C-alpha angles and dihedrals in degrees: 000000000000120000120240091253091054091049092049091047090053091048094051097044097083091052093061089224124122114258088227090063089055089051088053092046090051090053093247116140116252088233088068089054092052093046091051091048088051090058104266118137120264120216118244091235091054092047090051092053091054091043089054090051091051093046092047091051092047093049093046091050092048091050093051091051090060095049 
């Protein structure tokens, strides 16, 4: 089973944007990002906030490509 940080990394890869920037956009401290990268567990609620930031960016980008 993949960790939350691995899943978020895979989600953010196609955007070309650093995962840390999505953590910032979600209002999650960068220290949480670094702890997760170092192997500490990430809460589901935190992972969802970052996932929402990635999804929001992806949808906004897709919408602007069609305009």
